[in-house]
All heavy atoms as an XYZ file, in Angstrom:
895
protein
N     -23.263      2.889    -18.815
C     -22.279      3.794    -18.783
C     -21.245      3.446    -17.677
O     -21.700      3.058    -16.723
C     -22.961      5.156    -18.461
C     -21.816      6.167    -18.321
S     -22.351      7.862    -17.590
C     -24.078      8.029    -17.943
N     -20.020      3.516    -17.881
C     -19.017      3.042    -17.050
C     -18.690      4.406    -16.140
O     -18.382      5.416    -16.654
C     -17.784      2.672    -17.764
C     -16.704      1.961    -16.842
O     -16.771      2.182    -15.629
N     -15.855      1.298    -17.285
N     -18.605      4.244    -14.803
C     -18.230      5.346    -13.945
C     -16.775      5.755    -14.020
O     -16.579      6.940    -13.800
C     -18.620      5.074    -12.485
O     -17.783      3.937    -12.070
C     -20.003      4.784    -12.267
N     -16.016      4.993    -14.526
C     -14.644      5.335    -14.666
C     -14.472      6.312    -15.879
O     -13.508      7.099    -16.064
C     -13.598      4.236    -14.937
O     -14.124      3.523    -16.175
C     -13.647      3.233    -13.691
N     -15.444      6.337    -16.796
C     -15.380      7.273    -17.972
C     -15.601      8.683    -17.455
O     -15.068      9.662    -18.146
C     -16.556      6.883    -18.997
C     -16.401      5.619    -19.550
O     -15.239      5.181    -19.628
O     -17.401      5.105    -20.116
N     -16.177      8.822    -16.290
C     -16.553     10.199    -15.653
C     -15.811     10.329    -14.443
O     -16.297     11.132    -13.470
C     -18.000     10.381    -15.582
C     -18.758     10.279    -16.908
N     -18.692     11.256    -17.859
C     -19.607      9.371    -17.404
C     -19.282     10.939    -18.896
N     -19.862      9.676    -18.556
N     -14.628      9.631    -14.150
C     -14.010      9.640    -12.935
C     -13.288     10.997    -12.694
O     -12.913     11.626    -13.658
C     -13.111      8.592    -12.797
N     -13.333     11.387    -11.475
C     -12.609     12.811    -11.157
C     -11.113     12.594    -11.524
O     -10.595     11.406    -11.442
C     -12.701     12.784     -9.591
C     -12.206     14.079     -9.037
N     -10.812     14.238     -8.812
C     -12.899     15.253     -8.695
C     -10.710     15.555     -8.397
N     -11.884     16.068     -8.230
N     -10.538     13.650    -12.020
C      -9.100     13.546    -12.256
C      -8.138     12.921    -11.294
O      -7.185     12.207    -11.540
C      -8.654     15.028    -12.669
C      -9.992     15.702    -13.026
C     -11.050     14.939    -12.154
N      -8.512     13.164     -9.988
C      -7.704     12.631     -9.005
C      -7.867     11.201     -8.877
O      -6.918     10.368     -8.606
C      -8.040     13.301     -7.678
C      -7.200     12.733     -6.424
C      -5.857     13.201     -6.116
C      -7.633     11.903     -5.507
N      -5.480     12.374     -5.055
C      -6.533     11.670     -4.659
C      -8.896     11.174     -5.375
C      -6.685     10.721     -3.605
C      -8.938     10.228     -4.287
C      -7.888     10.105     -3.449
N      -9.070     10.756     -9.048
C      -9.330      9.255     -8.991
C      -8.617      8.592    -10.061
O      -8.061      7.563    -10.034
C     -10.869      8.964     -9.105
C     -11.548      9.391     -7.724
C     -11.148      7.444     -9.393
C     -11.177      8.504     -6.649
N      -8.567      9.209    -11.266
C      -7.852      8.729    -12.512
C      -6.397      8.600    -12.124
O      -5.796      7.402    -12.524
C      -8.053      9.531    -13.757
C      -9.562      9.550    -14.275
C      -9.752     10.474    -15.420
O      -9.017     11.281    -15.686
N     -10.861     10.353    -16.083
N      -5.879      9.589    -11.567
C      -4.421      9.495    -11.299
C      -4.181      8.342    -10.125
O      -3.197      7.657    -10.308
C      -3.912     10.868    -10.598
O      -4.213     11.925    -11.579
C      -2.503     10.892    -10.249
N      -5.100      8.411     -9.098
C      -4.927      7.287     -8.123
C      -4.979      5.879     -8.753
O      -4.206      5.082     -8.453
C      -5.954      7.547     -7.067
C      -6.004      6.415     -5.949
C      -4.670      6.483     -5.124
C      -7.152      6.779     -4.958
N      -6.002      5.745     -9.607
C      -6.162      4.400    -10.264
C      -4.848      4.019    -11.182
O      -4.427      2.904    -11.128
C      -7.437      4.263    -11.147
C      -8.639      4.089    -10.249
O      -8.554      3.422     -9.248
N      -9.772      4.658    -10.720
N      -4.429      5.094    -11.765
C      -3.131      4.791    -12.643
C      -1.962      4.379    -11.722
O      -1.288      3.339    -11.923
C      -2.804      6.053    -13.380
N      -1.805      4.946    -10.562
C      -0.722      4.751     -9.726
C      -1.015      3.236     -8.987
O      -0.038      2.569     -8.781
C      -0.519      5.743     -8.524
O      -1.627      5.845     -7.641
N      -2.275      2.992     -8.647
C      -2.597      1.724     -8.117
C      -2.307      0.582     -9.321
O      -1.939     -0.551     -9.028
C      -4.052      1.505     -7.763
C      -4.379      2.375     -6.440
C      -5.745      2.418     -6.099
C      -3.466      1.869     -5.212
N      -2.688      0.844    -10.540
C      -2.286      0.006    -11.657
C      -0.814     -0.246    -11.735
O      -0.405     -1.367    -11.896
C      -2.694      0.655    -12.963
C      -4.259      0.685    -13.234
O      -5.079     -0.061    -12.502
O      -4.728      1.282    -14.140
N      -0.084      0.792    -11.504
C       1.436      0.691    -11.670
C       1.771     -0.331    -10.356
O       2.690     -1.181    -10.591
C       2.103      1.854    -11.447
C       3.577      1.830    -11.536
C       4.243      3.150    -11.442
O       3.589      4.219    -11.368
O       5.497      3.172    -11.457
N       1.307     -0.086     -9.230
C       1.724     -0.862     -7.984
C       1.227     -2.328     -8.258
O       2.194     -3.152     -8.020
C       0.980     -0.354     -6.766
C       1.215     -0.989     -5.491
C       2.658     -1.151     -5.046
C       0.355     -0.312     -4.360
N       0.171     -2.575     -8.717
C      -0.340     -3.876     -9.021
C       0.594     -4.706    -10.025
O       1.082     -5.842     -9.875
C      -1.747     -3.942     -9.565
C      -2.281     -5.238     -9.758
C      -3.858     -5.369    -10.197
O      -4.174     -4.213    -10.637
O      -4.380     -6.331    -10.049
N       0.974     -3.906    -11.040
C       1.896     -4.484    -12.213
C       3.210     -4.830    -11.473
O       3.711     -5.922    -11.853
C       2.084     -3.433    -13.170
O       2.948     -3.806    -14.160
N       3.704     -3.961    -10.747
C       5.101     -4.278    -10.043
C       4.960     -5.455     -9.038
O       5.915     -6.256     -9.023
C       5.659     -3.028     -9.383
C       6.008     -1.840    -10.307
C       6.943     -2.111    -11.416
O       7.798     -3.139    -11.207
O       6.776     -1.769    -12.440
N       3.926     -5.565     -8.449
C       3.618     -6.778     -7.540
C       3.666     -7.914     -8.304
O       4.247     -8.988     -7.920
C       2.360     -6.565     -6.706
C       2.332     -5.626     -5.428
C       1.018     -5.340     -4.978
C       3.167     -6.286     -4.431
N       2.902     -8.051     -9.363
C       2.760     -9.070    -10.309
C       4.175     -9.520    -10.828
O       4.375    -10.722    -11.045
C       1.785     -8.980    -11.407
C       0.364     -8.975    -10.916
C      -0.541     -8.465    -11.986
C      -0.038    -10.200    -10.325
N       5.105     -8.544    -11.095
C       6.408     -8.828    -11.514
C       7.368     -9.365    -10.513
O       8.532     -9.648    -10.631
C       7.009     -7.599    -12.249
C       6.279     -7.158    -13.509
C       7.135     -6.091    -14.044
C       6.117     -5.083    -14.870
N       6.818     -3.773    -15.202
N       6.924     -9.142     -9.155
C       7.677     -9.334     -8.094
C       9.033     -8.527     -8.123
O      10.126     -8.985     -7.668
C       8.165    -10.844     -7.985
O       7.009    -11.667     -7.660
N       8.740     -7.190     -8.555
C       9.891     -6.320     -8.547
C       9.949     -5.468     -7.286
O       9.114     -4.476     -7.227
C       9.660     -5.536     -9.831
C      10.749     -4.420    -10.007
O      11.669     -4.210     -9.255
N      10.617     -3.558    -11.084
N      10.835     -5.876     -6.295
C      10.719     -5.095     -5.058
C      11.070     -3.622     -5.279
O      10.336     -2.814     -4.621
C      11.800     -5.737     -4.114
N      12.044     -3.153     -6.017
C      12.308     -1.920     -6.209
C      11.152     -1.118     -6.977
O      10.713      0.011     -6.493
C      13.603     -1.638     -7.001
C      14.898     -2.002     -6.293
S      15.144     -1.061     -4.705
C      15.433      0.621     -5.351
N      10.579     -1.615     -7.868
C       9.339     -1.154     -8.563
C       8.195     -0.956     -7.550
O       7.483      0.020     -7.590
N       7.968     -1.959     -6.692
C       6.919     -1.874     -5.746
C       7.173     -0.678     -4.825
O       6.214      0.066     -4.431
C       6.732     -3.165     -4.946
C       5.871     -3.014     -3.810
C       6.266     -4.288     -5.831
N       8.429     -0.539     -4.356
C       8.765      0.476     -3.572
C       8.555      1.803     -4.196
O       7.923      2.790     -3.569
C      10.210      0.439     -3.011
C      10.557      1.419     -1.975
C      11.929      1.226     -1.457
O      12.524      0.053     -1.527
O      12.575      2.118     -1.028
N       8.909      1.959     -5.372
C       8.717      3.271     -6.147
C       7.329      3.586     -6.335
O       6.694      4.531     -6.200
C       9.528      3.320     -7.407
C      10.969      3.190     -7.253
S      12.007      2.979     -8.617
C      11.420      3.959     -9.901
N       6.479      2.550     -6.816
C       5.011      2.627     -7.131
C       4.367      3.001     -5.705
O       3.428      3.769     -5.750
C       4.515      1.369     -7.637
N       4.750      2.378     -4.620
C       4.155      2.750     -3.397
C       4.345      4.211     -2.903
O       3.403      4.803     -2.454
C       4.655      1.888     -2.283
O       4.384      0.494     -2.397
N       5.460      4.654     -3.339
C       5.753      6.025     -3.039
C       4.992      6.935     -3.864
O       4.487      8.008     -3.402
C       7.289      6.333     -3.337
N       4.644      6.644     -5.127
C       3.822      7.509     -6.075
C       2.370      7.358     -5.436
O       1.697      8.318     -5.454
C       3.845      6.935     -7.415
C       5.234      7.447     -8.161
C       5.100      7.163     -9.626
N       5.494      5.790     -9.963
C       6.867      5.399     -9.966
N       7.775      6.223     -9.564
N       7.090      4.196    -10.358
N       1.870      6.243     -4.929
C       0.577      6.029     -4.388
C       0.470      7.110     -3.284
O      -0.674      7.703     -3.066
C       0.215      4.632     -4.100
C      -1.130      4.630     -3.181
C       0.068      3.789     -5.259
N       1.496      7.046     -2.453
C       1.364      7.771     -1.180
C       1.423      9.281     -1.618
O       0.681     10.098     -1.052
C       2.770      7.516     -0.283
C       2.705      8.446      0.836
C       1.822      8.196      1.903
O       1.217      6.985      1.964
N       1.498      9.075      2.712
N       2.140      9.737     -2.573
C       2.089     10.982     -3.109
C       0.704     11.420     -3.680
O       0.244     12.517     -3.379
C       3.105     11.265     -4.134
O       3.117     12.497     -4.690
N       0.086     10.596     -4.375
C      -1.260     10.971     -4.901
C      -2.303     11.026     -3.761
O      -3.125     11.951     -3.691
C      -1.744      9.819     -6.007
C      -3.191      9.977     -6.269
C      -0.894      9.808     -7.173
N      -2.127     10.150     -2.755
C      -3.097     10.189     -1.595
C      -3.068     11.487     -0.774
O      -3.990     12.076     -0.316
C      -2.832      9.041     -0.736
C      -3.268      7.596     -1.274
C      -2.763      6.500     -0.204
C      -4.671      7.469     -1.491
N      -1.840     12.056     -0.775
C      -1.576     13.324     -0.190
C      -2.218     14.433     -0.813
O      -2.276     15.400     -0.362
C      -0.069     13.577      0.085
C       0.520     12.771      0.998
C       2.027     12.832      1.133
O       2.762     13.333      0.268
N       2.606     12.309      2.127
N      -2.643     14.319     -2.104
C      -3.306     15.378     -2.807
C      -4.849     15.069     -3.015
O      -5.413     15.709     -3.759
C      -2.607     15.333     -4.381
C      -1.132     15.514     -4.410
C      -0.678     16.801     -3.805
O      -1.350     17.928     -4.075
N       0.273     16.829     -3.029
N      -5.333     14.481     -2.079
C      -6.839     14.019     -2.123
C      -7.633     15.280     -2.160
O      -7.229     16.355     -1.520
C      -7.218     13.254     -0.848
N      -8.775     15.208     -2.928
C      -9.751     16.407     -2.732
C     -10.219     16.710     -1.408
O     -10.330     15.868     -0.483
C     -10.776     15.961     -3.603
C     -10.335     14.729     -4.525
C      -9.315     14.082     -3.567
N     -10.622     17.952     -1.229
C     -11.196     18.519      0.029
C     -12.487     17.646      0.285
O     -13.245     17.172     -0.628
C     -11.374     19.897      0.110
C     -10.109     20.629     -0.218
C     -10.234     22.057      0.348
N      -8.989     22.853      0.231
C      -8.187     22.884      1.253
N      -8.547     22.140      2.370
N      -7.107     23.572      1.216
N     -12.791     17.670      1.570
C     -14.088     16.974      2.047
C     -15.355     17.492      1.289
O     -16.259     16.824      1.073
C     -14.227     16.988      3.622
O     -12.977     16.414      4.118
C     -15.353     16.182      4.041
N     -15.281     18.746      1.227
C     -16.559     19.468      0.631
C     -16.608     19.085     -0.799
O     -17.914     18.840     -1.187
C     -16.275     21.075      0.703
N     -15.667     18.663     -1.448
C     -15.791     18.346     -2.850
C     -16.266     16.789     -3.013
O     -17.084     16.365     -3.587
C     -14.426     18.437     -3.620
C     -14.499     18.031     -5.062
C     -13.261     18.228     -5.744
O     -12.211     18.817     -5.187
O     -13.223     17.888     -6.960
N     -15.834     16.047     -1.965
C     -16.284     14.697     -1.860
C     -17.629     14.599     -1.490
O     -18.394     13.690     -2.050
C     -15.377     13.966     -0.789
C     -13.891     13.904     -1.219
C     -15.860     12.479     -0.643
C     -12.996     13.509     -0.132
N     -18.116     15.370     -0.587
C     -19.682     15.454     -0.065
C     -20.495     16.223     -0.880
O     -21.774     16.186     -0.542
C     -19.475     15.857      1.331
C     -18.901     14.849      2.255
O     -18.947     13.695      2.113
N     -18.390     15.414      3.369
N     -20.113     16.719     -1.876
C     -21.004     17.446     -2.907
C     -22.241     16.675     -3.354
O     -21.928     15.643     -3.902
C     -20.291     18.152     -3.991
C     -21.083     19.153     -4.796
C     -20.242     19.814     -5.942
N     -20.023     18.778     -6.930
C     -18.800     18.326     -7.320
N     -17.624     18.873     -6.886
N     -18.775     17.438     -8.324
N     -23.412     17.061     -3.289
C     -24.654     16.263     -3.781
C     -24.351     15.896     -5.236
O     -24.061     16.770     -6.012
C     -25.770     17.168     -3.418
C     -25.403     18.084     -2.370
C     -23.817     18.277     -2.626
N     -24.649     14.664     -5.517
C     -24.494     14.181     -6.892
C     -23.216     13.877     -7.460
O     -23.064     13.316     -8.495
N     -22.218     14.001     -6.552
C     -20.826     13.763     -6.938
C     -20.527     12.261     -6.912
O     -21.045     11.526     -5.932
C     -19.887     14.422     -5.991
O     -18.581     13.987     -6.163
N     -19.977     11.796     -7.847
C     -19.499     10.396     -7.902
C     -18.089     10.192     -7.204
O     -17.705      8.964     -7.161
C     -19.414      9.946     -9.460
C     -20.600      9.879    -10.236
C     -20.375      9.512    -11.699
C     -21.645      8.981     -9.614
N     -17.584     11.190     -6.753
C     -16.370     11.048     -6.120
C     -16.223     10.068     -4.907
O     -15.322      9.211     -4.773
C     -15.785     12.363     -5.665
C     -14.318     12.587     -5.318
C     -13.435     11.891     -6.243
C     -13.963     13.987     -5.030
N     -17.335     10.223     -4.052
C     -17.334      9.305     -2.884
C     -17.357      7.791     -3.218
O     -16.461      7.047     -2.796
C     -18.498      9.646     -1.954
C     -18.611      8.658     -0.830
C     -19.745      9.065      0.149
N     -19.475     10.297      0.804
C     -18.744     10.504      1.987
N     -18.093      9.558      2.476
N     -18.619     11.610      2.483
N     -18.341      7.383     -4.127
C     -18.252      5.927     -4.472
C     -16.924      5.511     -5.091
O     -16.331      4.402     -4.970
C     -19.420      5.618     -5.228
C     -20.015      7.053     -5.613
C     -19.424      7.978     -4.656
N     -16.378      6.434     -6.019
C     -15.047      6.102     -6.596
C     -13.996      5.936     -5.621
O     -12.983      5.158     -5.740
C     -14.940      7.164     -7.774
C     -15.787      7.165     -8.804
C     -15.698      8.336     -9.778
O     -14.929      9.377     -9.443
N     -16.337      8.323    -10.950
N     -13.966      6.881     -4.569
C     -12.917      6.930     -3.615
C     -13.012      5.624     -2.867
O     -12.051      4.850     -2.483
C     -13.026      7.986     -2.699
C     -12.543      9.250     -3.235
S     -12.509     10.689     -2.102
C     -11.167     10.137     -0.911
N     -14.345      5.077     -2.567
C     -14.464      3.915     -1.676
C     -13.998      2.641     -2.514
O     -13.293      1.827     -1.886
C     -15.893      3.793     -1.428
C     -16.425      4.727     -0.348
C     -17.989      4.765     -0.112
O     -18.630      4.043     -0.757
O     -18.419      5.460      0.722
N     -14.308      2.614     -3.848
C     -13.736      1.466     -4.640
C     -12.223      1.496     -4.762
O     -11.509      0.442     -4.626
C     -14.353      1.725     -6.040
N     -11.637      2.793     -4.865
C     -10.279      2.784     -4.873
C      -9.628      2.424     -3.478
O      -8.630      1.762     -3.495
C      -9.712      4.327     -5.249
N     -10.208      2.779     -2.379
C      -9.720      2.522     -1.127
C      -9.806      1.001     -0.838
O      -8.805      0.397     -0.251
C     -10.628      3.119      0.007
N     -10.808      0.274     -1.349
C     -10.850     -1.194     -1.245
C      -9.766     -1.801     -2.137
O      -9.166     -2.748     -1.593
C     -12.261     -1.723     -1.753
C     -13.411     -1.379     -0.731
C     -14.786     -1.687     -1.323
O     -14.859     -2.084     -2.452
N     -15.757     -1.551     -0.552
N      -9.560     -1.201     -3.272
C      -8.462     -1.800     -4.075
C      -7.046     -1.677     -3.400
O      -6.264     -2.454     -3.299
C      -8.498     -1.155     -5.376
C      -7.509     -1.710     -6.320
C      -7.562     -1.138     -7.723
N      -6.500     -1.578     -8.713
C      -6.014     -0.928     -9.587
N      -6.424      0.189     -9.874
N      -5.027     -1.588    -10.309
N      -6.825     -0.470     -2.799
C      -5.602      0.023     -2.128
C      -5.449     -0.994     -1.083
O      -4.231     -1.485     -0.685
C      -5.646      1.418     -1.701
C      -4.442      1.800     -0.923
C      -3.301      1.920     -1.644
C      -4.592      2.130      0.433
C      -2.119      2.343     -0.921
C      -3.400      2.386      1.102
C      -2.162      2.601      0.467
N      -6.519     -1.257     -0.247
C      -6.421     -2.261      0.851
C      -5.952     -3.605      0.349
O      -5.084     -4.162      1.184
N      -6.444     -3.985     -0.629
C      -6.191     -5.356     -1.284
C      -4.584     -5.444     -1.685
O      -3.840     -6.258     -1.396
C      -7.022     -5.841     -2.298
C      -8.344     -6.232     -1.766
C      -9.221     -6.818     -3.003
N      -9.415     -5.958     -4.160
C     -10.263     -5.114     -4.372
N     -11.289     -4.880     -3.369
N     -10.354     -4.370     -5.428
N      -4.178     -4.320     -2.348
C      -2.847     -4.240     -2.762
C      -1.837     -4.076     -1.617
O      -0.844     -4.653     -1.603
C      -2.676     -3.066     -3.667
C      -3.259     -3.319     -5.101
C      -3.286     -2.038     -5.896
C      -2.649     -4.524     -5.848
N      -2.234     -3.275     -0.531
C      -1.419     -3.236      0.647
C      -1.158     -4.633      1.267
O      -0.196     -4.864      1.712
C      -2.139     -2.303      1.631
C      -1.379     -2.043      2.897
C      -2.036     -0.874      3.685
N      -1.253     -0.677      4.967
C      -1.339     -1.569      6.103
N      -2.140     -2.531      6.200
N      -0.551     -1.352      7.111
N      -2.281     -5.344      1.446
C      -2.205     -6.653      1.937
C      -1.216     -7.546      1.047
O      -0.384     -8.284      1.663
C      -3.523     -7.301      2.122
C      -3.630     -8.601      2.926
C      -3.178     -8.342      4.278
O      -3.402     -7.297      4.764
N      -2.544     -9.482      5.025
N      -1.218     -7.466     -0.237
C      -0.362     -8.142     -1.103
C       1.100     -7.627     -0.854
O       2.048     -8.504     -0.985
C      -0.698     -7.940     -2.618
N       1.365     -6.478     -0.593
C       2.672     -5.971     -0.445
C       3.191     -6.554      0.892
O       4.443     -6.938      1.069
C       2.719     -4.392     -0.246
C       3.979     -3.920      0.266
C       2.453     -3.876     -1.622
N       2.279     -6.529      1.984
C       2.754     -7.101      3.301
C       3.038     -8.552      3.152
O       4.102     -9.050      3.705
C       1.671     -6.876      4.308
C       1.587     -5.341      4.666
C       1.843     -7.592      5.589
C       0.306     -4.964      5.395
N       2.219     -9.232      2.419
C       2.570    -10.785      2.197
C       3.721    -10.957      1.545
O       4.602    -11.788      1.822
C       1.407    -11.341      1.517
C       0.169    -11.409      2.430
C      -1.143    -11.941      1.584
O      -1.222    -12.062      0.399
N      -2.172    -12.109      2.325
N       4.060    -10.074      0.583
C       5.293    -10.201     -0.388
C       6.470    -10.062      0.531
O       7.591    -10.702      0.425
C       5.170     -9.185     -1.551
O       6.326     -9.246     -2.255
N       6.294     -8.916      1.397
C       7.486     -8.642      2.279
C       7.754     -9.735      3.224
O       8.929    -10.181      3.534
C       7.237     -7.340      3.047
N       6.716    -10.369      3.647
C       6.865    -11.542      4.647
C       7.530    -12.696      4.024
O       8.317    -13.354      4.561
C       5.441    -11.987      5.321
N       7.092    -12.926      2.693
C       7.697    -14.058      1.997
C       9.215    -13.767      1.720
O      10.089    -14.646      1.916
C       7.065    -14.257      0.640
C       5.746    -15.076      0.734
C       5.253    -15.536     -0.651
N       4.975    -14.406     -1.539
C       3.856    -13.549     -1.606
N       2.831    -14.014     -0.781
N       3.715    -12.627     -2.414
N       9.507    -12.498      1.387
C      10.825    -12.142      1.088
C      11.795    -12.237      2.312
O      12.820    -12.885      2.310
C      10.927    -10.696      0.692
O      12.183    -10.242      0.605
N      11.141    -11.895      3.495
C      11.972    -12.063      4.840
C      12.081    -13.551      5.108
O      13.188    -13.866      5.589
C      11.157    -11.291      6.044
C      11.927    -11.496      7.315
C      11.375    -10.410      8.248
O      10.446     -9.559      8.043
N      11.858    -10.537      9.542
N      11.046    -14.368      4.968
C      11.216    -15.761      5.231
C      12.348    -16.349      4.348
O      13.097    -17.194      4.796
C       9.958    -16.510      5.062
C       8.960    -16.323      6.220
C       7.852    -17.287      6.117
N       6.980    -17.210      5.024
C       6.033    -16.442      4.758
N       5.630    -15.690      5.755
N       5.375    -16.532      3.548
N      12.379    -15.951      3.125
C      13.594    -16.398      2.142
C      14.822    -15.963      2.710
O      15.793    -16.708      2.783
N      15.017    -14.786      3.141
C      16.282    -14.239      3.698
C      16.630    -15.054      4.889
O      17.831    -15.555      5.038
C      16.160    -12.769      4.009
C      17.467    -12.327      4.751
C      16.230    -11.954      2.615
N      15.649    -15.312      5.822
C      15.937    -16.104      6.972
C      16.285    -17.379      6.727
O      17.202    -17.942      7.473
C      14.713    -15.978      7.974
C      14.411    -14.615      8.598
C      13.176    -14.400      9.336
O      12.357    -15.431      9.384
O      12.884    -13.526      9.814
N      15.812    -18.016      5.666
C      16.177    -19.377      5.446
C      17.554    -19.517      4.740
O      18.215    -20.439      5.001
C      15.182    -20.069      4.481
O      15.248    -19.537      3.142
N      17.951    -18.464      4.075
C      19.327    -18.376      3.528
C      20.367    -18.020      4.472
O      21.479    -18.324      4.468
C      19.300    -17.415      2.280
C      18.536    -18.075      1.105
C      18.528    -16.903     -0.014
C      19.104    -19.289      0.594
N      19.965    -17.045      5.403
C      20.831    -16.426      6.492
C      20.204    -16.576      7.825
O      19.549    -15.643      8.333
C      20.953    -14.892      6.127
C      21.614    -14.657      4.781
C      21.485    -13.130      4.474
C      23.048    -15.140      4.656
N      20.249    -17.817      8.393
C      19.601    -17.929      9.695
C      19.890    -16.999     10.695
O      19.111    -16.842     11.666
C      19.943    -19.455     10.087
C      20.566    -20.082      8.764
C      20.916    -18.885      7.945
N      21.125    -16.476     10.693
C      21.457    -15.468     11.685
C      20.568    -14.187     11.836
O      20.602    -13.593     12.788
C      22.956    -15.226     11.707
C      23.309    -14.375     10.381
C      23.592    -15.180      9.315
O      23.258    -16.374      9.134
N      24.339    -14.483      8.277
N      19.878    -13.939     10.690
C      18.975    -12.932     10.671
C      17.568    -13.143     11.066
O      16.683    -12.358     11.123
C      18.798    -12.308      9.181
O      18.221    -13.249      8.408
C      20.298    -11.927      8.802
N      17.282    -14.433     11.582
C      15.976    -15.004     11.854
C      15.199    -14.082     12.847
O      14.080    -14.084     12.911
C      16.053    -16.378     12.245
N      15.935    -13.525     13.885
C      15.275    -12.740     14.844
C      15.420    -11.305     14.627
O      15.212    -10.525     15.533
C      15.895    -13.128     16.205
C      14.732    -12.893     17.285
O      13.578    -12.705     17.125
O      15.288    -12.585     18.456
N      15.620    -11.009     13.416
C      15.802     -9.417     12.982
C      14.498     -8.661     13.244
O      13.427     -9.314     12.941
C      16.246     -9.363     11.580
N      14.563     -7.467     13.732
C      13.248     -6.690     13.940
C      12.917     -6.107     12.477
O      13.701     -5.596     11.804
C      13.569     -5.567     14.962
C      12.310     -4.671     15.091
C      13.894     -6.261     16.250
N      11.613     -6.235     12.263
C      11.053     -5.726     11.081
C      10.696     -4.230     11.200
O      10.905     -3.426     10.241
C       9.770     -6.461     10.661
O      10.151     -7.830     10.509
C       9.290     -6.027      9.346
N      10.111     -3.969     12.420
C       9.676     -2.512     12.457
C       9.709     -2.224     13.993
O       9.321     -3.029     14.819
C       8.226     -2.271     11.956
C       7.645     -0.950     12.261
C       7.972      0.066     11.442
C       6.804     -0.826     13.436
C       7.390      1.358     11.783
C       6.377      0.435     13.562
C       6.606      1.539     12.906
O       6.119      2.701     13.132
N      10.160     -1.024     14.352
C      10.054     -0.653     15.788
C      11.352     -0.919     16.516
O      12.342     -1.150     16.022
N      11.243     -1.075     17.738
C      12.391     -1.255     18.667
C      12.455     -2.758     19.001
O      11.516     -3.501     18.728
C      12.240     -0.437     20.046
O      11.083     -0.806     20.600
N      13.622     -3.118     19.380
C      13.799     -4.473     19.618
C      13.095     -5.162     20.888
O      12.729     -4.288     21.753
C      15.275     -4.840     19.773
O      15.894     -4.282     20.908
N      12.915     -6.414     20.924
C      12.177     -7.019     22.172
C      12.976     -6.705     23.339
O      14.161     -6.708     23.501
C      12.078     -8.512     21.947
C      11.115     -8.918     20.762
C      11.069    -10.399     20.822
N      10.174    -10.761     19.607
C      10.165    -12.001     19.202
N      10.898    -12.904     19.776
N       9.294    -12.249     18.158
N      12.191     -6.533     24.365
C      12.889     -6.288     25.815
C      13.358     -4.862     26.086
O      13.924     -4.722     26.942
N      13.261     -4.075     25.085
C      13.709     -2.592     25.294
C      12.620     -2.024     26.248
O      11.479     -2.266     26.206
C      13.975     -1.957     24.005
O      12.706     -1.743     23.353
N      13.107     -0.759     26.830
C      12.256     -0.067     27.743
C      11.412      0.778     26.724
O      11.845      1.168     25.650
C      12.909      0.611     28.766
O      13.949      1.487     28.185
N      10.481      1.366     27.272
C       9.638      2.380     26.487
C       8.324      1.721     25.884
O       8.155      0.532     25.996
N       7.670      2.611     25.328
C       6.344      2.258     24.735
C       6.426      1.534     23.393
O       5.452      0.956     22.906
C       5.316      3.446     24.549
N       7.523      1.561     22.651
C       7.579      1.027     21.309
C       7.465     -0.574     21.302
O       7.738     -1.148     22.259
N       6.989     -1.060     20.255
C       6.940     -2.426     20.098
C       7.594     -2.899     18.750
O       7.669     -2.042     17.859
C       5.436     -2.856     19.960
C       4.681     -2.775     21.121
C       3.286     -3.440     20.990
N       2.545     -3.377     22.111
C       1.206     -3.512     22.288
N       0.626     -3.898     21.114
N       0.664     -3.478     23.429
N       8.149     -4.039     18.767
C       8.742     -4.535     17.525
C       7.753     -5.521     16.941
O       6.942     -6.146     17.592
C       9.984     -5.255     17.949
N       7.752     -5.491     15.676
C       6.821     -6.324     15.008
C       7.624     -7.360     14.018
O       8.438     -6.982     13.248
C       5.925     -5.565     13.946
C       4.936     -4.700     14.712
C       5.318     -3.320     14.966
C       3.783     -5.199     15.302
C       4.323     -2.626     15.697
C       2.812     -4.393     15.894
C       3.198     -3.093     16.197
O       2.350     -2.326     16.878
N       7.544     -8.653     14.488
C       8.315     -9.572     13.719
C       7.332    -10.422     12.839
O       6.244    -10.804     13.224
C       8.953    -10.637     14.776
C       9.925     -9.996     15.725
N      11.224     -9.889     15.434
C       9.722     -9.319     16.928
C      11.795     -9.356     16.499
N      10.925     -8.847     17.293
N       7.818    -10.478     11.624
C       7.047    -11.355     10.639
C       7.224    -12.777     11.025
O       8.400    -13.271     11.143
C       7.420    -11.000      9.267
C       7.182     -9.552      8.749
C       7.678     -9.331      7.390
C       5.756     -9.299      8.849
N       6.060    -13.509     11.193
C       6.181    -14.899     11.376
C       5.905    -15.763     10.287
O       5.285    -15.420      9.232
C       5.330    -15.307     12.639
O       4.084    -14.947     12.284
N       6.401    -16.951     10.215
C       6.185    -17.853      9.076
C       4.800    -18.296      8.987
O       3.938    -18.158      9.726
C       7.026    -19.029      9.151
């Protein structure tokens, strides 16, 4: 018996959105990845309550753990794809090579940090 046959409706929705994200990553479709990522985020915000997850005999916990591992792998693929894209832009437009990816720029005051993708 396959546990996905008896998956919680939320897990089914999450897996469908992860399928879409994976598909867009494989197509190297940046806009599709962005839209699919937003859908995954939306589904994650609708997660079942802790009491439902911890209910004795529930398959929700192991299904969530499997989905979380898959999400982690896809997230890593998105980060790697963004880094490759940024390196491509930097090779075509060298003046953007020191552009800040996230946060505040280097040398600024305050607690913020800039994250630069490196080659």
